[in-house]
N, C-alpha and C positions, 0 to 999 in steps of 0.2 A: 358172363362176368367180364368186365373190361380190364385188360391187363394194364399195369402201370409200368413205367420205364425207369429202371435203375440208372444211376449215373456212372456206370462203368465205362471204360475206354471203348471208343468206336474203331480203334485201329484194326485193320484186316491183314492177313498174311499175303505175301507176294505170290502171284501165279507162276506156274512152271516156265512159260516163255520169258516172262520178265526176269526170272531168276537166272536163266541160261544166258540172256543178253547181257546182264550185269556181269556174269562170270567171264564171258568171252571178252568184254571190254577190259576187264582187269588183266586177263592173260595177254592181251595185245600190248598193254602198257608195260608189263613185266618183260616181254620179249624184246620190245624196242629198247628198253634200258639195257638189257643184256648185250645186244648187238653194238650199241654205242660204246659200251665198256670194252668189248673185244676189239673194236676198230682202234680205239685209243691205245690199247696194249700192243697191237701189231705195229702201229705207227712208231711207238717208242722202241720196239725191238728191231727195226730195220737197220742195216749197217750205214755208216756215214759215207757220203759221196766224196768226190774229189774236191780239191781246193776251190774249184769254180763254184761248186755248190755252196761251199762255206762262205764264199765271198758275197753271195746274194744277201741283200739287206734284210733286217728283221721284219720290215713291213711287208715285203713280198712273200716271205716265208709264212707269216701268219695269214695273209690273204689266201694263200694256196690252201692252207689247212681249212680255212672257213668254207671255201668253195667245195672242197672235197667232202666236208662233213654235211653240207646242205644237200649235196647230190646223194650221198649214201642214205641220209635221213629220209629224203623224199621217196627213194626207191623202197626203203624198208617199210615205211608206212603203207605204201601201196600193196606191197607183198603181204603185210599182216592183214589188211582188210580183205584181200582176196582169199587168203588162207583161212581167216576166221569165218567168212561166209560159207566156205566149202566144208569146214569142220563142225559147224553148229548143229546140223542134224545128227551127225555122228555122236557128239557129246550128249545131246538130249536123249538119244536112244541108249547110250551106254551107261550114263550116270544114274545110280539108284540112291534116293535121299536116305541119310542115316536115321535111326530111331530118334525121335524128339524126346528129350528128358521132360518128365512131368511130375507133379505132386498130386496126391489124391486126397479126397475128403469123403465122408460118409453122409448120406441123406438122413436127415432127422425127421422123424414122423411125429405124430401126436398133434394136439391142438396148438396152432401157432399163437404166440403171445408177443406183446410189445413191452419192452422194458421201459419203465417210466421212473425217472429220477426226480425226487422231490427234496425240498429244503424246508426246514422248520426249526423249532426250538423247544427246549424242555421247559415245562412249567409244573409247579407243585400241584398235585391233585387236591391237597388240603392246605389251605392258607387261612390263617386266623389273624384278625386284628384285635389285639387285647386293648380294651378301653376301660377308662375309669368309670366306676359306678357311683362315685360321690365327688363333691367339690372339695378342692383343697390345694395347697401349695406342695410342690414336689420337694421332699426332704432328701431322699436318696434314690439313685438309680443303680441297681445292682447288676445289670447285665450290659453287655456290649454287642455290637453287630458281629455275628458269627458264632456267638455262644450257643452251645447245645443245652436245651432245657428239658427237664423232666416234668411230668404233671405235678402241679402243686408248688412249683418253685416260685419263690418271691422275686418279682422283677423290679418293683419300685415301692417306695413307702411315702405316703402323703402325711402332711401335718394333721394330727387327729384331735386337736384342741376342741374344735367345735363339736365333734362327735362325742367326745368324753362328757362335755357339758350337757349335750342333749340326752345322753344316757343317764346321767345323774338326775336331771329334771324328770325324765320319764319314770325312773325308779321312785322318786319322791312322790310323784302323782299316783303311782300304783300303791304306795304305802298308805296314802290318804284315803283312796277309794277302798282299800281293803279294811281300813279302820272303820269306815262308815258301814261297810257291809257287816263287820263283826258286831257293831252296835245294833244294827237292825236285827240280826239273827239272835242276839242276846236279849232283845226286848228293851223297853224304856226303863232307864235306871231311876232311882228315887231322886237323885240330884237333878235329873232332867225335869221331873215333875215339879220339884221345888222351883226350878228356874222358870218354868212356864207359869206357875202361880205368881211368882214375883212380877213377871212381865204383865200378867193380867191386872195386878194391883196398880202397876204404873200406868197402864192404859186407862183404867178407871179414873185415876187422878187427873190425867190429861183431859179426859172427857169432862170432868167437873170444872176444870179451869176454863175450858172452852165455853161451858154454859155460863160461868160467871162473867166472862168477857162479853158475851152477847148481851147479858143483862145490863152491864155498865154502859155499853155503847148505846143502848136504847135510852138509858137515863141521861146520857150526856148531851142529847140533842138540843134542849133549850139553852143550856149553859154555853154550848159551842156557838150558837147563833149570837148570843149577847157578846161573847168575846170577839167575834168577827166584826160586830158593829163598832166596838170600841177601837179596834185596830184601824178601821176605816176613818173614824173621826181623827185619830192621831195623825194619820197620813195627810188628811186635808189640812190640818193645822200646820204641819211642817211645810207643805206646799205654799201656804199663804205667807208664812214667815220668810221663806226663800224669795218670794216675789217682792216683798217689802224691802228686803236687803239689797235687791238689785237696783232699785231706783236711785238711792243716794250714790251708789258707785258710778252709775251712768252720769249723774250730774257733776260729780267731783272730778272726774277724769279729764274733761276739757280744760278746766281751770288749772289743774296741775301741769298739764302739757303746755298751756299758754305761758305760764310763769317760767317754765324751763326754757321755752323758746325765746322769751324776752331776755333772759340771762345770756343766752347764746348770742343774740344780736349785739348785746353790750360788749361781749368778749370779742366779737368780730370787729367792732368799731375800734376797740382799744388796740387790737392787732394792726389794723390799718394805720392808725395814728402812729404807732411805734415804727412801722415800716417807712412812713413818710419822713419821720424824724431821722431814721437811719440814712435815708437817701440824702437828706440835707446835710447831715453831719459828715457823710462821706465826701461830699463836694468840698466842704470846708477843710477837711483834713488834707484832701488832695491839693488845695490851694495854700495850705500851710497856716490857715487861720486858727484851726483847732488842732489839738494834740491827738495822738494815737490813743491815749488813755480814754478820752471822751468817746471815741468811736467804739471802743470795747464796751463801755458802759451802755451805750445806745444799743449795741448788738445784743447785750444781755437782756435789755428791756424788751426787744423784739422776741427773743426766745421765750420769755415769761408770758408775753401776750399770746404766742402760739400755743403754749401749754394750757393757758386758761381757756382759749377757744376750743381746743381738743377736749378738755374736761367738760366744758359746757355741752359740746356735741354728745359726749358719752352720757351725760346726765339726761339730756333730752331723750336719747334712745332708751335709756334705762327706765325713764318715767313712762314712756309710751308702752314699753314691754310690760311694766308693772301693772299699769292700768288695764292693759289688754288681758293680762293673766287674771286680774281681779274680776273683770267682767266675765271671763270664761268660767272661773270658779263659781261665781254667783249663778251663772246660767246652768252650770252642771248641777249645782245644788237644787235648782228649780227642777231640772230634768229628773233628778233622782227622786225628789219629792213627788213629782207627777207619776213616775213609775210606781212608787210605793202606793200612791193613792189608787192607781189603776189595778194593781195587784190586790189591794184590799177590797176594792169593789168586786173583782173577779172572785176572790175567795168568798166574799159574802154572798155573791150570786150563786156560787156552787156549793155553799155550805150544806144546804139540804141534800144535794146530790152526793156529796162526800160522806155525809152521815149515813145515807142509805147504803153507800158502798161499804162503809165500815161495818154496818149491821150485816150486810150480805157476806162480807169476809169472815166475820165472827161466826155466822151461821155455818159457812163452809168448813171452818176449822172444827166446829162442833160435830158436823157430819163425819169428817175424817177421823176424829177421835172415836166416834161411835163405831165406825167400820173397823178401826184398828182393834178396839176392844173386842168386837165380835170375832175377828180373825184369831186373836190370841185365845179366846174362849174355845174356838173350834180346835186349835192346835193342842190346847190342854186336854180337851176331850179325846182327841186322837192319841195323844201321848198316854193317857190313862188306858185307852183301849189296846195299845201296842201296834207294831207295824203289820201291814197286810202282806200276804204272800206275793202280790204283784210288785210291791215296793222292793221286797227282797230280791225278786227275779230281775227287776230293772237294775238294781245296784250290782247284782252279779254280772250282768251284761257290761256295765261300766267298768267293773274290775277286769273282765276279759279284754276289753278294748285297751285298758291301761297296760295290761300284761303284753298285748300285741305291740303296743308302742315301745315297750322296753325291749322286746325281741328285735324290733326293727332298728332301734338305736344301737343294739349290740351288733347287728349285721352291718350297719353303716360303719361302726367302729372297726370291725374286722375288714371291711372293704377298703380301708385306708392302706392296708397291705395288699397290693395288687399282685395276684398270683397267676401263673400260667395254667390254663385249663387243660393243656395237652402237651405232648412232647413235640419237639421240633427245634429248628435253628432260627435264631434271630436274624431276620433279613434287613430290617430298618428300625430305627428308633426315632420317635417323634418328640420327645421331651428331654429336658435337662434339669438339673437341680435348680430350685427357686422358681421354676415355671409354675403358673397357676392353671390348673385344669378344672374343667367342669364335667359334670356327669355326661358320659358318652363320648368324651374327647379321646382320640387314639393315643396309646402309650407306645406300642411297638407292633411290628408285623412279624408273625411267626409262620414259617413254612416247614412242611414235612419233607425230608429228603428220602423217606422210605416209600412213599407213594407218589410217583411221578407220572405225568402225562406228556406225550409228545404231540405237538400240533404241527401238521404239515400243510403246505400250500399246494393245491391241485390246480393245474391249468384249466382254464374255462373250457377248452376244447374237449377234455375228457372227463369233466366234472360229473356227467351223468353216468359214467361207467364205474366210478369208484363207489363202492358200497361197503357197509360194515361186513366184516368177516374175511376180506381179502388179505392174504398174507403180505407183509411188508418187512423188508430187511433194513435194519437201522444201524448206522455207523456215525461216528463223530470224530473230528480231528483231535479233540481234546483227549480221547482215549483210543489211540490207534489200534490196540489189540482187541477192543470190544466190538462185537458184532452180534446182534440179536434179531431173531425173527419173531415178530409179533403179528397181531391181527388188528385191522382197523376197527376201533371200538364204536365210533359214532361219526356221522357226517353232519356238519353244520349246514342247514338248508338255506344258505344264502351265500353270495359272493361279495368280496370286498369291492366297493365302488371305485377304488383307486387302482388296485392291482388286477382286478377281474379274476381273482383266484378264489377257490372254495377251500375252506378249512376242514380238515379231518383230524380226529383225535385218536391217538393210539395209547392205550393204557399199558404202562410198563410194569410187569410183575418181576419182583426181585431185581430192581435196578442195580447196576454195578456201583461200587464205591468210587467216588470221585465225579460221578455224573450229577451236576448241579442245575437247579433252575436257572434259565436264561442262556444255557449253552446251545450252540447251533448244532443241529442234527440233520443228517442226510438220510433219506429213505428211498429204497428201490423196490418197486413192485412190478408185477407182470400182469398186463391186461389182455384179454382176448382181442384178436384183430377184428375190427368192424368190417363186415362185408365178406368174411371168409366162412364158408359153411363147414363146420367140423365133421359133417357126415361124408363129405367128399374126400377123395384121396389127394392129399397135398403134403408138401415137404418143405423144410426150411434148409436153405443152403447159403454159404457165403456168396456175396455178389460177385467175387472174383471168379467163381466157377461158371458164370454165364458168358456167352459169346453172342454178339449181335451181328446178324447178317441181314441187312436191309431192314424189313419190318419183322423179322423173325428173331426169336430168342432160342439159343441152343445151349446144350451142355453135352459133354462127351463121357461115355462110359468106356471101359476097357474090356475087350474080349480077345483073348489069345494074343496079347501084346499089340493089339491094334485098336485105334480109336473108333468108337461107334457113335455117330451123331444122333442126338435125340432132341426133337422139338418140344419145348415146354411153354406153358402159359404162366406169366407172372401175375400173381394175385395181389401181393402187397409188398411194399417197401418198408423194411424194418431198420434201415440205416446200414449197418454192416452186413446184414443178412436180408434175404428176400424169400417170400413164400411163393412156391411154384406148384403146378399141377400137371400130372401126366399119368395116365392110367397104367402105363407099361413099367413104370418105375416101382421100386419097393423100398421100404424103410431099411436103412443100413447099407444100401448099395453104394459101391465106390464110384465116384465121379471125379473128373479132372478138376483140380483146384487152380493150379498154375501151369502154364505151358499150353493152354488151349488155344491162344491166339495163333492163327495160321494153320491149325490142324485141319486135315481133310478127313472126310469119312473114310475109314479103312486105313488111314496112315499109320506107319509103325510108331510106337511109343516105347519109352523106357521109364519105368517107375523109379524115381530116385528117393522119394519120401512119401509116406502116407500118414 
């Protein structure tokens, strides 16, 4: 089994020579400082010299002090180095290290496990979407989000006008079918027999009328042909008359138009003559030969000539239009006469065919009357014999279907009051007043806060190790005091494509009050360590108890207040703890937790905490 390397500190204790060398250096510096202080004290305590000494300048006095201090310092350092070199073996032999303070911990046995922390959320085990089962407009919504409902509570009311009408119609149809069934079961009444007999007499009369019509149609054939011949002769005469009237109209039209055009030319000549006269008189008036009054009279004559010319033009146009209309009317009369003559010829040509059709139609009417009379005779015979058992059974089935339709209409009417099928809390509402809903449209979503599930996300690396039945401890920040140990109920056999995590479900029995769907939940479970054989002797210790020396991992036990070094094999890293193996260790044995760095095998120790 390959050991793994925990991330503990690699710091190692100082060796004994290194420790003594450091201690000697510190003693030398302390002794040097002490001698310098003594020298300064002696210098300050010496008596004052004579006035000659006092007369020496400050610069010479300080220079002397500096040279003296340098000489004393150099000699002192040399003496300390020699003294330290001579005394180091003596100190090493005479000094005994004091007991090192340590804290202890106990080896934990059993199967090593890894603590795995998961996150997830609460979801309702039972969630129902209440839907409308009929169509209609929402009249009332009786609940709000967050309301707690009991089974059968009304949550919304729809307009039930259509359902009431459908119920009345179904009830009326049921009454009709029940009445017919009662008649069948009671047998044919006397009034029904009389009615059937009256219908038979009427059918016989219609049959006789059809026979008479057929006879008359056959007799009408020669008379009808003569009538069609007379109609044709009359049409030919009208056509001839129309053609004769067209000829004078064609001859008179050019003469009338020529006369009106001659009158127009005469009016044009008079207008031109009046205009020439106006031009001449205007020149005379300008020269003063004629008076202005004469000019006015001449202008009036021009206006009259223009009016006569316009009237003549209008007369020509009217005459042309009139003659044209007369010709068109005469031609239309001819066309009408021709059409009438053609129709008369066609009628005459098809007179025999029409007569045959009339005879065939009369014969068909007679056949229909005979069939009707035979049918009524059969109904009368059936009425006299009474209803058969099959008819009664068929009508009973019809009554049952009508009763089922009534029940369905009643159910649809009741469904306009939408009720909650179960207890729960309203999570969301999909409709408001005046909304129109159809069958299967959602009204609201109901969740149960008594049966909850927790769905946790498991990392992909350990997804194969998490199986149903593993205990998991659940907590949530929303309820700091709540802590519950449950078991994994089911594992979803797939991972999310985005998070690469597998979902597991934990069923909550008796969830605490205040734990709601959608809340975040933390789960903590313990998984066996992969690669660790539970049959071998292994222990779990804090990583701070291990000491590394080169490629070796050590820990220390305590025997008679002395540290005893033990080599161990690291099997697994659990984060703050590690799994180790050593056949000489035992469960519950005390080992050094803190203070082990720098310990030597057999070194004195002092337990300050366990």
